[in-house]
PyMOL Python script that loads the backbone (N, CA, C, O; Angstrom):
from pymol import cmd

cmd.read_pdbstr("""\
ATOM      1  N   MET A   1      50.823  21.403-107.799  1.00  0.00           N
ATOM      2  CA  MET A   1      50.959  23.123-107.584  1.00  0.00           C
ATOM      3  C   MET A   1      50.875  23.915-108.649  1.00  0.00           C
ATOM      4  O   MET A   1      51.028  23.230-109.661  1.00  0.00           O
ATOM      5  N   SER A   2      50.654  25.365-108.964  1.00  0.00           N
ATOM      6  CA  SER A   2      50.255  25.803-110.059  1.00  0.00           C
ATOM      7  C   SER A   2      51.539  26.680-109.874  1.00  0.00           C
ATOM      8  O   SER A   2      52.127  27.062-108.862  1.00  0.00           O
ATOM      9  N   GLU A   3      51.801  26.894-111.426  1.00  0.00           N
ATOM     10  CA  GLU A   3      52.748  27.774-111.736  1.00  0.00           C
ATOM     11  C   GLU A   3      52.102  29.458-112.427  1.00  0.00           C
ATOM     12  O   GLU A   3      51.183  29.656-113.221  1.00  0.00           O
ATOM     13  N   VAL A   4      52.992  30.409-111.756  1.00  0.00           N
ATOM     14  CA  VAL A   4      53.010  31.636-113.000  1.00  0.00           C
ATOM     15  C   VAL A   4      53.931  31.848-113.740  1.00  0.00           C
ATOM     16  O   VAL A   4      54.926  31.894-113.016  1.00  0.00           O
ATOM     17  N   ARG A   5      54.233  32.018-114.826  1.00  0.00           N
ATOM     18  CA  ARG A   5      55.532  32.294-115.902  1.00  0.00           C
ATOM     19  C   ARG A   5      55.134  33.607-116.245  1.00  0.00           C
ATOM     20  O   ARG A   5      54.004  34.007-116.525  1.00  0.00           O
ATOM     21  N   ILE A   6      56.110  34.177-116.195  1.00  0.00           N
ATOM     22  CA  ILE A   6      56.208  35.930-116.534  1.00  0.00           C
ATOM     23  C   ILE A   6      57.754  35.991-117.357  1.00  0.00           C
ATOM     24  O   ILE A   6      58.905  35.732-117.006  1.00  0.00           O
ATOM     25  N   PHE A   7      57.162  36.446-118.548  1.00  0.00           N
ATOM     26  CA  PHE A   7      57.823  36.958-119.930  1.00  0.00           C
ATOM     27  C   PHE A   7      58.206  38.093-119.666  1.00  0.00           C
ATOM     28  O   PHE A   7      57.311  38.921-119.838  1.00  0.00           O
ATOM     29  N   PHE A   8      59.204  38.530-119.301  1.00  0.00           N
ATOM     30  CA  PHE A   8      59.918  40.485-119.185  1.00  0.00           C
ATOM     31  C   PHE A   8      59.849  41.019-121.057  1.00  0.00           C
ATOM     32  O   PHE A   8      59.517  42.082-121.582  1.00  0.00           O
ATOM     33  N   ASN A   9      60.281  39.850-121.564  1.00  0.00           N
ATOM     34  CA  ASN A   9      60.346  40.062-122.883  1.00  0.00           C
ATOM     35  C   ASN A   9      59.650  39.053-124.024  1.00  0.00           C
ATOM     36  O   ASN A   9      60.082  38.060-124.609  1.00  0.00           O
ATOM     37  N   PRO A  10      58.559  39.664-124.062  1.00  0.00           N
ATOM     38  CA  PRO A  10      58.294  38.510-124.995  1.00  0.00           C
ATOM     39  C   PRO A  10      58.756  37.605-126.081  1.00  0.00           C
ATOM     40  O   PRO A  10      58.441  36.419-126.173  1.00  0.00           O
ATOM     41  N   LEU A  11      59.602  38.322-126.974  1.00  0.00           N
ATOM     42  CA  LEU A  11      60.530  37.496-128.252  1.00  0.00           C
ATOM     43  C   LEU A  11      61.796  36.822-127.266  1.00  0.00           C
ATOM     44  O   LEU A  11      62.728  36.201-127.776  1.00  0.00           O
ATOM     45  N   ASP A  12      61.696  37.004-126.062  1.00  0.00           N
ATOM     46  CA  ASP A  12      63.271  36.407-125.941  1.00  0.00           C
ATOM     47  C   ASP A  12      62.889  34.725-124.602  1.00  0.00           C
ATOM     48  O   ASP A  12      62.691  34.766-123.387  1.00  0.00           O
ATOM     49  N   ALA A  13      62.913  34.010-125.152  1.00  0.00           N
ATOM     50  CA  ALA A  13      62.320  32.758-123.980  1.00  0.00           C
ATOM     51  C   ALA A  13      63.101  32.765-122.758  1.00  0.00           C
ATOM     52  O   ALA A  13      62.598  32.161-121.810  1.00  0.00           O
ATOM     53  N   LYS A  14      64.606  33.510-122.523  1.00  0.00           N
ATOM     54  CA  LYS A  14      65.144  33.420-121.278  1.00  0.00           C
ATOM     55  C   LYS A  14      65.034  34.493-120.442  1.00  0.00           C
ATOM     56  O   LYS A  14      65.789  34.721-119.498  1.00  0.00           O
ATOM     57  N   SER A  15      63.655  35.468-120.941  1.00  0.00           N
ATOM     58  CA  SER A  15      63.445  36.373-120.132  1.00  0.00           C
ATOM     59  C   SER A  15      62.330  35.738-118.896  1.00  0.00           C
ATOM     60  O   SER A  15      62.009  36.195-117.799  1.00  0.00           O
ATOM     61  N   ARG A  16      61.983  34.666-119.520  1.00  0.00           N
ATOM     62  CA  ARG A  16      61.345  34.023-118.064  1.00  0.00           C
ATOM     63  C   ARG A  16      61.627  33.735-116.687  1.00  0.00           C
ATOM     64  O   ARG A  16      62.615  33.213-116.170  1.00  0.00           O
ATOM     65  N   VAL A  17      60.374  34.257-116.109  1.00  0.00           N
ATOM     66  CA  VAL A  17      60.919  33.648-114.444  1.00  0.00           C
ATOM     67  C   VAL A  17      59.534  32.738-114.092  1.00  0.00           C
ATOM     68  O   VAL A  17      58.446  33.223-114.404  1.00  0.00           O
ATOM     69  N   ASP A  18      59.584  31.556-113.509  1.00  0.00           N
ATOM     70  CA  ASP A  18      58.919  31.527-113.021  1.00  0.00           C
ATOM     71  C   ASP A  18      58.259  31.281-111.263  1.00  0.00           C
ATOM     72  O   ASP A  18      58.974  31.503-110.286  1.00  0.00           O
ATOM     73  N   TYR A  19      57.100  30.896-111.171  1.00  0.00           N
ATOM     74  CA  TYR A  19      56.887  31.230-109.876  1.00  0.00           C
ATOM     75  C   TYR A  19      55.800  30.011-109.239  1.00  0.00           C
ATOM     76  O   TYR A  19      54.814  29.636-109.874  1.00  0.00           O
ATOM     77  N   PRO A  20      56.082  29.602-108.200  1.00  0.00           N
ATOM     78  CA  PRO A  20      55.016  28.303-107.729  1.00  0.00           C
ATOM     79  C   PRO A  20      53.871  29.066-107.198  1.00  0.00           C
ATOM     80  O   PRO A  20      54.380  30.001-106.579  1.00  0.00           O
ATOM     81  N   ILE A  21      52.605  29.147-107.122  1.00  0.00           N
ATOM     82  CA  ILE A  21      51.230  29.966-106.521  1.00  0.00           C
ATOM     83  C   ILE A  21      50.782  29.075-106.197  1.00  0.00           C
ATOM     84  O   ILE A  21      51.020  27.994-106.736  1.00  0.00           O
ATOM     85  N   GLU A  22      49.901  29.240-105.107  1.00  0.00           N
ATOM     86  CA  GLU A  22      49.005  28.117-104.335  1.00  0.00           C
ATOM     87  C   GLU A  22      47.699  28.551-104.668  1.00  0.00           C
ATOM     88  O   GLU A  22      47.278  29.698-104.514  1.00  0.00           O
ATOM     89  N   PRO A  23      46.915  27.343-105.250  1.00  0.00           N
ATOM     90  CA  PRO A  23      45.471  27.352-105.689  1.00  0.00           C
ATOM     91  C   PRO A  23      44.878  28.074-104.838  1.00  0.00           C
ATOM     92  O   PRO A  23      45.096  28.136-103.628  1.00  0.00           O
ATOM     93  N   GLY A  24      43.950  28.754-105.589  1.00  0.00           N
ATOM     94  CA  GLY A  24      42.557  29.739-104.576  1.00  0.00           C
ATOM     95  C   GLY A  24      43.532  31.133-104.379  1.00  0.00           C
ATOM     96  O   GLY A  24      42.981  32.019-103.724  1.00  0.00           O
ATOM     97  N   THR A  25      44.859  31.422-104.847  1.00  0.00           N
ATOM     98  CA  THR A  25      45.288  32.967-104.879  1.00  0.00           C
ATOM     99  C   THR A  25      44.612  33.696-105.710  1.00  0.00           C
ATOM    100  O   THR A  25      44.110  33.025-106.612  1.00  0.00           O
ATOM    101  N   GLN A  26      44.387  34.891-105.762  1.00  0.00           N
ATOM    102  CA  GLN A  26      43.604  35.755-107.003  1.00  0.00           C
ATOM    103  C   GLN A  26      45.704  36.176-107.368  1.00  0.00           C
ATOM    104  O   GLN A  26      46.781  36.065-106.782  1.00  0.00           O
ATOM    105  N   ILE A  27      45.260  36.573-108.440  1.00  0.00           N
ATOM    106  CA  ILE A  27      46.187  36.678-109.964  1.00  0.00           C
ATOM    107  C   ILE A  27      47.013  38.072-108.720  1.00  0.00           C
ATOM    108  O   ILE A  27      47.948  38.299-107.952  1.00  0.00           O
ATOM    109  N   ILE A  28      45.649  38.671-109.396  1.00  0.00           N
ATOM    110  CA  ILE A  28      45.880  40.177-108.078  1.00  0.00           C
ATOM    111  C   ILE A  28      46.877  40.334-107.288  1.00  0.00           C
ATOM    112  O   ILE A  28      47.908  41.006-107.312  1.00  0.00           O
ATOM    113  N   ASP A  29      46.259  39.384-106.374  1.00  0.00           N
ATOM    114  CA  ASP A  29      47.247  39.274-104.495  1.00  0.00           C
ATOM    115  C   ASP A  29      48.788  38.889-105.191  1.00  0.00           C
ATOM    116  O   ASP A  29      49.729  39.470-104.649  1.00  0.00           O
ATOM    117  N   PHE A  30      49.023  38.264-105.968  1.00  0.00           N
ATOM    118  CA  PHE A  30      50.056  37.084-106.322  1.00  0.00           C
ATOM    119  C   PHE A  30      50.798  38.898-106.527  1.00  0.00           C
ATOM    120  O   PHE A  30      51.487  39.471-105.684  1.00  0.00           O
ATOM    121  N   LEU A  31      50.366  39.458-107.908  1.00  0.00           N
ATOM    122  CA  LEU A  31      51.029  40.905-108.266  1.00  0.00           C
ATOM    123  C   LEU A  31      51.567  41.395-107.293  1.00  0.00           C
ATOM    124  O   LEU A  31      52.758  41.390-106.982  1.00  0.00           O
ATOM    125  N   GLN A  32      50.272  42.046-106.537  1.00  0.00           N
ATOM    126  CA  GLN A  32      50.762  42.832-105.389  1.00  0.00           C
ATOM    127  C   GLN A  32      52.156  42.480-104.763  1.00  0.00           C
ATOM    128  O   GLN A  32      53.239  43.063-104.812  1.00  0.00           O
ATOM    129  N   ALA A  33      51.824  41.537-104.270  1.00  0.00           N
ATOM    130  CA  ALA A  33      52.774  40.769-103.339  1.00  0.00           C
ATOM    131  C   ALA A  33      54.553  41.012-104.363  1.00  0.00           C
ATOM    132  O   ALA A  33      55.587  41.569-103.995  1.00  0.00           O
ATOM    133  N   GLU A  34      54.237  40.366-105.582  1.00  0.00           N
ATOM    134  CA  GLU A  34      55.398  40.335-106.133  1.00  0.00           C
ATOM    135  C   GLU A  34      56.241  41.647-106.705  1.00  0.00           C
ATOM    136  O   GLU A  34      57.427  41.930-106.534  1.00  0.00           O
ATOM    137  N   TYR A  35      55.337  42.261-107.354  1.00  0.00           N
ATOM    138  CA  TYR A  35      55.704  43.188-108.196  1.00  0.00           C
ATOM    139  C   TYR A  35      54.235  44.293-108.127  1.00  0.00           C
ATOM    140  O   TYR A  35      53.269  44.441-108.875  1.00  0.00           O
ATOM    141  N   PRO A  36      54.842  45.191-106.300  1.00  0.00           N
ATOM    142  CA  PRO A  36      53.980  46.474-106.089  1.00  0.00           C
ATOM    143  C   PRO A  36      54.312  47.574-106.646  1.00  0.00           C
ATOM    144  O   PRO A  36      53.734  48.600-106.286  1.00  0.00           O
ATOM    145  N   THR A  37      55.077  47.615-107.412  1.00  0.00           N
ATOM    146  CA  THR A  37      55.607  48.982-108.358  1.00  0.00           C
ATOM    147  C   THR A  37      54.916  48.686-109.751  1.00  0.00           C
ATOM    148  O   THR A  37      54.611  49.706-110.368  1.00  0.00           O
ATOM    149  N   GLY A  38      54.681  47.759-110.224  1.00  0.00           N
ATOM    150  CA  GLY A  38      54.284  47.233-111.258  1.00  0.00           C
ATOM    151  C   GLY A  38      55.404  47.118-112.189  1.00  0.00           C
ATOM    152  O   GLY A  38      56.481  47.251-111.607  1.00  0.00           O
ATOM    153  N   PHE A  39      55.522  46.874-113.695  1.00  0.00           N
ATOM    154  CA  PHE A  39      56.377  46.216-114.994  1.00  0.00           C
ATOM    155  C   PHE A  39      56.389  47.379-115.594  1.00  0.00           C
ATOM    156  O   PHE A  39      56.047  46.904-116.677  1.00  0.00           O
ATOM    157  N   GLY A  40      56.520  48.826-115.884  1.00  0.00           N
ATOM    158  CA  GLY A  40      56.915  49.547-116.836  1.00  0.00           C
ATOM    159  C   GLY A  40      56.151  49.855-117.801  1.00  0.00           C
ATOM    160  O   GLY A  40      55.909  50.915-118.378  1.00  0.00           O
ATOM    161  N   GLY A  41      55.646  48.365-117.957  1.00  0.00           N
ATOM    162  CA  GLY A  41      54.547  48.454-119.483  1.00  0.00           C
ATOM    163  C   GLY A  41      53.640  47.846-119.105  1.00  0.00           C
ATOM    164  O   GLY A  41      53.543  47.671-117.890  1.00  0.00           O
ATOM    165  N   SER A  42      52.549  47.247-120.079  1.00  0.00           N
ATOM    166  CA  SER A  42      51.641  46.921-120.289  1.00  0.00           C
ATOM    167  C   SER A  42      51.875  45.421-120.096  1.00  0.00           C
ATOM    168  O   SER A  42      52.981  44.881-120.127  1.00  0.00           O
ATOM    169  N   LEU A  43      50.441  44.681-119.849  1.00  0.00           N
ATOM    170  CA  LEU A  43      51.119  43.357-119.323  1.00  0.00           C
ATOM    171  C   LEU A  43      49.678  42.718-120.125  1.00  0.00           C
ATOM    172  O   LEU A  43      48.656  43.398-120.219  1.00  0.00           O
ATOM    173  N   ARG A  44      49.762  41.616-120.554  1.00  0.00           N
ATOM    174  CA  ARG A  44      48.822  40.398-121.099  1.00  0.00           C
ATOM    175  C   ARG A  44      48.963  39.234-120.071  1.00  0.00           C
ATOM    176  O   ARG A  44      50.063  39.053-119.548  1.00  0.00           O
ATOM    177  N   VAL A  45      47.987  38.498-119.779  1.00  0.00           N
ATOM    178  CA  VAL A  45      47.654  37.429-118.231  1.00  0.00           C
ATOM    179  C   VAL A  45      47.146  36.515-119.803  1.00  0.00           C
ATOM    180  O   VAL A  45      46.748  36.878-120.910  1.00  0.00           O
ATOM    181  N   PHE A  46      47.380  35.401-119.252  1.00  0.00           N
ATOM    182  CA  PHE A  46      46.894  34.233-120.049  1.00  0.00           C
ATOM    183  C   PHE A  46      46.873  33.272-118.637  1.00  0.00           C
ATOM    184  O   PHE A  46      47.591  33.410-117.646  1.00  0.00           O
ATOM    185  N   VAL A  47      45.678  32.127-118.906  1.00  0.00           N
ATOM    186  CA  VAL A  47      45.068  31.486-117.923  1.00  0.00           C
ATOM    187  C   VAL A  47      45.198  30.054-118.693  1.00  0.00           C
ATOM    188  O   VAL A  47      44.134  29.741-119.227  1.00  0.00           O
ATOM    189  N   GLY A  48      46.197  29.161-118.865  1.00  0.00           N
ATOM    190  CA  GLY A  48      46.347  28.122-119.849  1.00  0.00           C
ATOM    191  C   GLY A  48      46.212  29.054-121.123  1.00  0.00           C
ATOM    192  O   GLY A  48      46.652  30.196-121.255  1.00  0.00           O
ATOM    193  N   ILE A  49      45.397  28.183-122.155  1.00  0.00           N
ATOM    194  CA  ILE A  49      45.990  29.491-123.609  1.00  0.00           C
ATOM    195  C   ILE A  49      44.781  30.283-123.744  1.00  0.00           C
ATOM    196  O   ILE A  49      44.281  30.456-124.856  1.00  0.00           O
ATOM    197  N   ASP A  50      44.126  30.924-122.374  1.00  0.00           N
ATOM    198  CA  ASP A  50      42.820  32.067-122.641  1.00  0.00           C
ATOM    199  C   ASP A  50      42.927  32.925-121.946  1.00  0.00           C
ATOM    200  O   ASP A  50      42.648  32.828-120.751  1.00  0.00           O
ATOM    201  N   GLU A  51      43.511  34.378-122.688  1.00  0.00           N
ATOM    202  CA  GLU A  51      43.978  36.110-122.058  1.00  0.00           C
ATOM    203  C   GLU A  51      42.760  35.829-121.581  1.00  0.00           C
ATOM    204  O   GLU A  51      41.840  35.176-122.075  1.00  0.00           O
ATOM    205  N   ILE A  52      42.900  36.636-120.132  1.00  0.00           N
ATOM    206  CA  ILE A  52      41.887  36.975-119.502  1.00  0.00           C
ATOM    207  C   ILE A  52      42.471  38.342-119.426  1.00  0.00           C
ATOM    208  O   ILE A  52      43.650  38.662-119.273  1.00  0.00           O
ATOM    209  N   ALA A  53      41.134  39.278-119.598  1.00  0.00           N
ATOM    210  CA  ALA A  53      40.883  40.894-119.287  1.00  0.00           C
ATOM    211  C   ALA A  53      41.973  41.117-117.746  1.00  0.00           C
ATOM    212  O   ALA A  53      42.036  40.326-116.806  1.00  0.00           O
ATOM    213  N   ILE A  54      42.730  42.419-117.892  1.00  0.00           N
ATOM    214  CA  ILE A  54      42.917  43.552-116.653  1.00  0.00           C
ATOM    215  C   ILE A  54      42.085  43.277-115.932  1.00  0.00           C
ATOM    216  O   ILE A  54      42.368  42.555-114.976  1.00  0.00           O
ATOM    217  N   ASP A  55      41.249  43.569-116.046  1.00  0.00           N
ATOM    218  CA  ASP A  55      39.820  43.839-114.881  1.00  0.00           C
ATOM    219  C   ASP A  55      39.362  42.387-114.121  1.00  0.00           C
ATOM    220  O   ASP A  55      38.480  42.203-113.282  1.00  0.00           O
ATOM    221  N   ASP A  56      40.401  41.339-114.808  1.00  0.00           N
ATOM    222  CA  ASP A  56      40.090  40.393-114.015  1.00  0.00           C
ATOM    223  C   ASP A  56      40.430  39.098-113.685  1.00  0.00           C
ATOM    224  O   ASP A  56      40.159  37.897-113.708  1.00  0.00           O
ATOM    225  N   LEU A  57      41.432  40.310-113.250  1.00  0.00           N
ATOM    226  CA  LEU A  57      42.687  39.645-112.215  1.00  0.00           C
ATOM    227  C   LEU A  57      42.365  38.787-110.847  1.00  0.00           C
ATOM    228  O   LEU A  57      43.093  37.948-110.315  1.00  0.00           O
ATOM    229  N   ASP A  58      41.292  39.159-110.506  1.00  0.00           N
ATOM    230  CA  ASP A  58      40.761  38.753-109.156  1.00  0.00           C
ATOM    231  C   ASP A  58      40.622  37.224-109.462  1.00  0.00           C
ATOM    232  O   ASP A  58      40.657  36.393-108.554  1.00  0.00           O
ATOM    233  N   TYR A  59      40.460  36.879-110.815  1.00  0.00           N
ATOM    234  CA  TYR A  59      40.422  35.419-110.636  1.00  0.00           C
ATOM    235  C   TYR A  59      41.367  34.187-109.663  1.00  0.00           C
ATOM    236  O   TYR A  59      42.497  34.559-109.345  1.00  0.00           O
ATOM    237  N   GLU A  60      41.017  33.044-109.288  1.00  0.00           N
ATOM    238  CA  GLU A  60      41.494  32.358-108.396  1.00  0.00           C
ATOM    239  C   GLU A  60      41.947  31.883-109.079  1.00  0.00           C
ATOM    240  O   GLU A  60      41.341  31.795-110.147  1.00  0.00           O
ATOM    241  N   VAL A  61      43.558  31.121-108.961  1.00  0.00           N
ATOM    242  CA  VAL A  61      44.509  30.420-109.644  1.00  0.00           C
ATOM    243  C   VAL A  61      43.750  29.045-108.861  1.00  0.00           C
ATOM    244  O   VAL A  61      43.535  28.940-107.653  1.00  0.00           O
ATOM    245  N   LYS A  62      43.314  27.709-110.304  1.00  0.00           N
ATOM    246  CA  LYS A  62      43.296  26.800-109.537  1.00  0.00           C
ATOM    247  C   LYS A  62      44.005  25.456-109.915  1.00  0.00           C
ATOM    248  O   LYS A  62      44.308  25.210-111.083  1.00  0.00           O
ATOM    249  N   GLU A  63      44.285  24.509-108.777  1.00  0.00           N
ATOM    250  CA  GLU A  63      45.241  23.502-108.433  1.00  0.00           C
ATOM    251  C   GLU A  63      45.657  22.922-110.080  1.00  0.00           C
ATOM    252  O   GLU A  63      44.776  22.541-110.851  1.00  0.00           O
ATOM    253  N   GLU A  64      47.580  22.935-110.562  1.00  0.00           N
ATOM    254  CA  GLU A  64      47.710  22.453-111.727  1.00  0.00           C
ATOM    255  C   GLU A  64      47.427  23.402-112.926  1.00  0.00           C
ATOM    256  O   GLU A  64      47.026  22.969-114.006  1.00  0.00           O
ATOM    257  N   GLU A  65      47.620  24.515-112.719  1.00  0.00           N
ATOM    258  CA  GLU A  65      46.778  25.576-113.811  1.00  0.00           C
ATOM    259  C   GLU A  65      47.914  26.625-113.644  1.00  0.00           C
ATOM    260  O   GLU A  65      48.380  27.038-112.582  1.00  0.00           O
ATOM    261  N   GLN A  66      48.325  27.034-115.142  1.00  0.00           N
ATOM    262  CA  GLN A  66      49.238  27.909-115.622  1.00  0.00           C
ATOM    263  C   GLN A  66      49.142  29.053-115.888  1.00  0.00           C
ATOM    264  O   GLN A  66      48.868  29.375-117.044  1.00  0.00           O
ATOM    265  N   ILE A  67      49.345  30.031-114.872  1.00  0.00           N
ATOM    266  CA  ILE A  67      49.318  31.482-115.697  1.00  0.00           C
ATOM    267  C   ILE A  67      50.908  31.925-116.254  1.00  0.00           C
ATOM    268  O   ILE A  67      52.057  31.598-115.956  1.00  0.00           O
ATOM    269  N   THR A  68      50.354  32.729-117.096  1.00  0.00           N
ATOM    270  CA  THR A  68      51.632  33.104-118.195  1.00  0.00           C
ATOM    271  C   THR A  68      51.402  34.251-118.181  1.00  0.00           C
ATOM    272  O   THR A  68      50.235  34.427-118.531  1.00  0.00           O
ATOM    273  N   MET A  69      52.144  35.598-117.850  1.00  0.00           N
ATOM    274  CA  MET A  69      52.243  36.993-118.476  1.00  0.00           C
ATOM    275  C   MET A  69      53.445  37.234-118.983  1.00  0.00           C
ATOM    276  O   MET A  69      54.540  36.704-118.799  1.00  0.00           O
ATOM    277  N   LEU A  70      52.950  38.425-119.885  1.00  0.00           N
ATOM    278  CA  LEU A  70      53.332  39.243-120.949  1.00  0.00           C
ATOM    279  C   LEU A  70      53.895  40.074-120.610  1.00  0.00           C
ATOM    280  O   LEU A  70      53.056  40.971-120.519  1.00  0.00           O
ATOM    281  N   VAL A  71      55.232  40.627-120.203  1.00  0.00           N
ATOM    282  CA  VAL A  71      55.300  42.019-120.446  1.00  0.00           C
ATOM    283  C   VAL A  71      55.404  42.978-121.334  1.00  0.00           C
ATOM    284  O   VAL A  71      56.543  43.214-121.738  1.00  0.00           O
ATOM    285  N   MET A  72      54.449  43.657-121.792  1.00  0.00           N
ATOM    286  CA  MET A  72      54.589  44.536-123.215  1.00  0.00           C
ATOM    287  C   MET A  72      55.669  45.861-122.677  1.00  0.00           C
ATOM    288  O   MET A  72      55.725  46.418-121.581  1.00  0.00           O
ATOM    289  N   PRO A  73      56.406  46.066-123.837  1.00  0.00           N
ATOM    290  CA  PRO A  73      56.871  47.411-123.648  1.00  0.00           C
ATOM    291  C   PRO A  73      56.463  48.565-123.777  1.00  0.00           C
ATOM    292  O   PRO A  73      56.008  48.839-124.888  1.00  0.00           O
ATOM    293  N   ALA A  74      56.467  49.567-122.804  1.00  0.00           N
ATOM    294  CA  ALA A  74      55.965  50.568-122.945  1.00  0.00           C
ATOM    295  C   ALA A  74      56.704  51.570-123.967  1.00  0.00           C
ATOM    296  O   ALA A  74      57.920  51.761-123.960  1.00  0.00           O
ATOM    297  N   PHE A  75      55.898  52.111-124.745  1.00  0.00           N
ATOM    298  CA  PHE A  75      56.185  53.310-125.675  1.00  0.00           C
ATOM    299  C   PHE A  75      55.946  54.381-125.118  1.00  0.00           C
ATOM    300  O   PHE A  75      55.101  54.389-124.222  1.00  0.00           O
ATOM    301  N   GLU A  76      56.695  55.715-125.530  1.00  0.00           N
ATOM    302  CA  GLU A  76      56.738  56.876-125.413  1.00  0.00           C
ATOM    303  C   GLU A  76      56.084  57.911-126.687  1.00  0.00           C
ATOM    304  O   GLU A  76      56.127  59.136-126.570  1.00  0.00           O
TER     305      GLU A  76
END
""", "prot")
cmd.dss("prot")
cmd.show_as("cartoon", "prot")
cmd.util.cbc("prot")
cmd.orient("prot")
């Protein structure tokens, strides 16, 4: 099983929430299902240790892959 880890505060490891994700699921589909209204800040997405562009969220998660998301604070 693959996993998505979301850090709602990248400076606080306790802000992490983990979700199992089925291989073959597109990252954008996961986000739309779990967070349809977004996060209120910008998002950085990593597949393993490689950051992917927001335009590439149609990426299909592979078996045993870890996706890490960092919610960056919004500045006004």
